[in-house]
N, C-alpha and C positions, 0 to 999 in steps of 0.2 A: 468577511470579506464587504460587513453589509453596507458598506458607502458608495462600494461597484452598482450602478444602473445595468443590470443582467441582460434589458431587450438590446444593448450595444455592444455587446462581444458575441467573435464569431459563436456557430453551433457546432456542435461532434455528436454523430447521432453512432451507434453501437448497438452490439449484447454484450452481457455481462458475462467474463464465462471465469472471473473470480475476485473472490474481493479479498482485500488487502487490511491488514491486523499491526495496531500500532504494539509498543509493549506492553501495554496496561490490556489489554486483547479488544481494544474499541474499533470498529471500523472505523479506516481514516483515507481510504481508498475502494478500487476497482481495476478490474483490465479490463478494455475492451476491445469483443476478439484477440486475435494473437499474441497481442504485444503494448496497447494503446494505456499508459498509467494514465488514470484520471484521481488525483486528491481531490479530498475536501477535510474538514478539520474535524477530529473527536467529537462536537457536541452537533453536531448531523446524523452521527453512528445509528441513535435510534427511531432515527426517520425516517433512512436509508433501511435500515436492515424490517421496517416495517412495512416499506411499498416496493421494495427492489428488492430481486432473487435473481441468483442463476439460471442466463436463458433469455434475463428480457429487455425487452429491446427499452434503450434510453435515450435521452438529448440531456444534453453536457450544453452549459454557455460556462464561460468559466474563460483567465485570462494563462495565457502561453508564456513561460518564460522563455527567456534568448538561448539561455544555456542548455533544456533538458527539451525534450519530446514530452512532454505530459502535460494535462489540462488543471488547474487550481480549477477546481470545481467554483462557481457563486449559485449556482443554480440547475438543479436535478428535475427533470422530469421525468418520471413513470412512466412506463405501458400504457397504465391507464389513466394519464393525465393529471397524477399529483402531482405538484409542482414544490419544491423542497428547498427551498432557498435560504442560505448563509448570510443571516443578520446580526454576525457576532454571537458571541456565546454570552451575556447580558443580555440580550434583547428583550427578556420576558423576566429582567429582575434577578435572575438566579446565575450563581457562580458556574461553571462548569468544575461538574470533583471528577478529578480521574479515579474509575471500581478501584477497589481492592484487592488485586488478584493475587492468588496461589500460584506462585514463577517456581517453577521447577528445573532441574538439568535438563539440558537434551543434548544431543549429539547426532546431528544430518548430511550425509555423504549425499553430494549431487550437483551435475553441471547449472549451471546460469540459464533461464534462461530469457531473462531480463534484467535490469540495471532500473535502482526504484531510487527515486528524488521526492524530496520537500518540495511544499507548495512557491519555493523561490529558485527551482531548478537545481536545489545541493544535493549530491549522489549521499544518497543513507542507504544502502546496501541492495539487495539485490533479492527477486523470486529465481528460485531454483522450483525445474523440470517438474518433482515431486509434487508444484506446490505451496512448498514449506518458505516463510518469507525471512529472510535475518536484515535486520538494523541495527544502525550504530553511530553514532553522531556525525555528523560532516566533516570534521579535522579531522578526524579515524579515515572514514570512507575516501580521504581527498590521499589518502596516501596508501590504500591498499585499490586504485584503480581500478588494475589489472582483476584481480580473483573476485570482483563484481561485473566484469565484463560478460555480455555474453556467449556464450559457448565453453566460457571458464568451468574447469570441473575443480573440485575446494569439499572443504571436510571441517564445519564447524561447529565449536563447543562453545557453550553461555548457558543463560537460564531463558524461557520461554512462559507462555500458555497456549495451548489448546482450546480452541471453543469449537462450536460449530458451523462457523464458519469458517477456520482457517487455526492454521496456526503460522506463530512468528517467533523469530530466537536472539534474543540480546546478544550479539557476538562478545566472546568472552576472548578465545582466541580461533583463528581463523590456517589454515597451511593448504597449498594450491595442492592436488592430488596428479603423480606424473602419473600412474598407471590407472586412468580412468577409465580403462575398461573392466578394471574387477570393481569398478565402485558401483553402491547399491547405492540410492537414495533410501533412510531413513530414517524414522523422530522416532528414536523414545523416550 
């Protein structure tokens, strides 16, 4: 969103409580407080990782899609005052390359804490109370809305990545748990 002047956008402030990873293991968002999703493009991942940490107070200037309660960040300001501006993936003349990561089979069971959205407000997955994010294409998520709503108890199978910022699973299969009391959140 390098063409948008961030100074004309509403500012949101809060404490970073969790990072969100895309299926390639890159940061592509975080959660402020208990449930405010902030999305940013993965070409900003390295700068965010360098200047923002869990527990930091941040300022976000961004766009709020009509259909979802998220902020698609144009400008992030760290607690130390470092400004991280979305200047587009080609601003320095180099194309953003997706990292090659080894995805491994994963299974997780748990309760949905927060529905996760893309920058235009399209449903793309969920964040479980265990901290695991699950991701799927928007067309699949649109068909599985009830599985991705806060309070839903689900079991997910897929392939994913885990690193120091968290873990995320690309969903291959998903099921609703009937006996949620016996479910324990786990990632293998």
